[in-house]
N, C-alpha and C positions, 0 to 999 in steps of 0.2 A: 693439628690438621689446618692447612692452609685454604682460606676462602678464595675462590677465583675472583679476579677482577672483572666487574662487569663492564660492558662495552660503552656504557653511558659514562662511567667514571673515567675510562681510559680516553675517551673523546673529550671530555672537558679538561682533563690534565693536558692533553696535546694542544687544545685551543688556548689554554692559559699560558703556556710556555711559548707559543709561537705568535699569537695574536699581539701587534703593537701596543694596543691599549694595555696590555698586561705589564709591558716594559716600563710603563710611565707611573708607577706606583709612587705615591707621595709627591707629586709634582704640584698638587694643588695646595700644599701645606708650607707656604713660604712666610717665615716669620722675620720681621725686621726688629732690630734692637736699636739702643741709642747710638751705636757707631755707625749706622748707615747716613750717609749724606745724599739727600735727594737731588735730582738733577732738575734743570728748568725744562720748559716745554720742548726745547730743541734737544733735549738729551744731553747737554753739555753743562757743567757747572760754569758760573761767570768766572773767569779768570782775570781779576783785577790787578791793576798795577797801582801799587799801595806806596805812599811815601809816610813814614813813620816819623813825626817831629817830636823826638826825645828831648825835650828842653830838661836839663838836669835840675833847674829851680822849681820845677813844677812836681806835683805829686804823681803824674802820669808818666813823667819822664823814665824813671828806672823800670816801670812796668812795660813801656814801649821798647825797650832794649832787654826785655827777658827772652832769653833763649827758648823757652817753651812757647811763647808767643810766635816768635820766628818760626819754630818748627811746624806749629799749628798751620800758620799761613803758608808755608812752603809744601806741607802735605796735602793742603786743599787746592793747590795749583795756582795760588796767587804769586805774583812777582812783587817784592818790595824792596825799598832802600830806606835808610834812615838818616836823618839829619838831626844835630844836636844844637845849632844856632841858626838864627834867622839869616845870615848870610849864605851859609851852606844850602838852607831851604830854597832861598831865592835862586842861587845858581842851578840846583837840581831842577827846580821848575822851569827854568829857562831852557835847560839842556834837554830835558826828557818830558814825555807825556805820561801824567799820572791820572788815574780815575779818581782815587780817594786821597786824601791827607787826613791821617789820624793824628789827633792833636789833644792835649789836655784842654779842658773847657776854658780855663783862665786865658789861653793864649788864642782862642779862636779869631779874635777881631784883627790882631796883628798877622796872623796867617792868611785870613781872607784878604787882607790889604796886599800882602806879598803874591797872592794868587792872582788878584786883579791886575797888579802892575806887571806881572809876567806874562799876562795873556793866557794863562793856563784855563782849562775847562775842568779842573779837578773839583771835587766836591769834598767839603769839609765834614769830617765825622768825629764829633766831640767826645772825649773819653772822660768819664766821670770816675774817680778812683775812692772807694770807700765812703761814698755819699750816702746822706739820708734819703728816705722816700720822698720827703718834701723837695729837696733839691733835685732829685731825679725828675720828679713831677714838673718842676718850674723848668727844667731843661728841655723836657720833651714837649713843653708848650711853645718854647723858643725855636727850637730846632726840629728838622723832620725825622732825624734819627739820632740817638744818642747811645753810646755803648758804655755800660756800666762795668766796672771791673772791681772786684773779681765776678766773672759770670762763666757758666759753662761753655765749653768748647763749641757746641753746636749753637748757642746763642749768639756767640761771637761771629761764626760763619753765616748764620741766618741774616744777622744785621748787616753784614758786607754784602750779602746776596740781595738784600732789601735796598740797600743804597744803590747797588748797580743797577737793578731794575728800575728804579725811579730815574736814575741818569740816562739810561738807555731809551726809557720813553719819553724824556724831555728833548733828547737829541734828534729822536725820529720824528 
């Protein structure tokens, strides 16, 4: 024998299916994982113009020419070019405007001299490859930002965003 549906149950069922709040089930449970890239306060990621100085005589040279690094930068919305010698670097700095020059820590002084002579306002981001914690600590005491390779993709992007934030604050 079937039981009759009470008026209260029927009313509740209709309200739950029609009421807009009933349609928003689960909207309060947003979980973010490690693949999420957070945006800056204006809602846009910093799209840096990066020059990769991949000197083949340094430990960072092959790393800066790695297609995975290029893919990470491109996916994050950054524009980049690469140079493998100082003459190419100087001509690229003179022809285009760059925000960041990523370079092996052993080449920082020579690259800074080229940046100064070209009139560029690019910021140097030193790259350490396979360094010890003592070397990293010393580099961080010398430079505002240092990128240690290997590091997770999110650390790479966070370091670039940090450099861009500092650069934009110094310009403003």
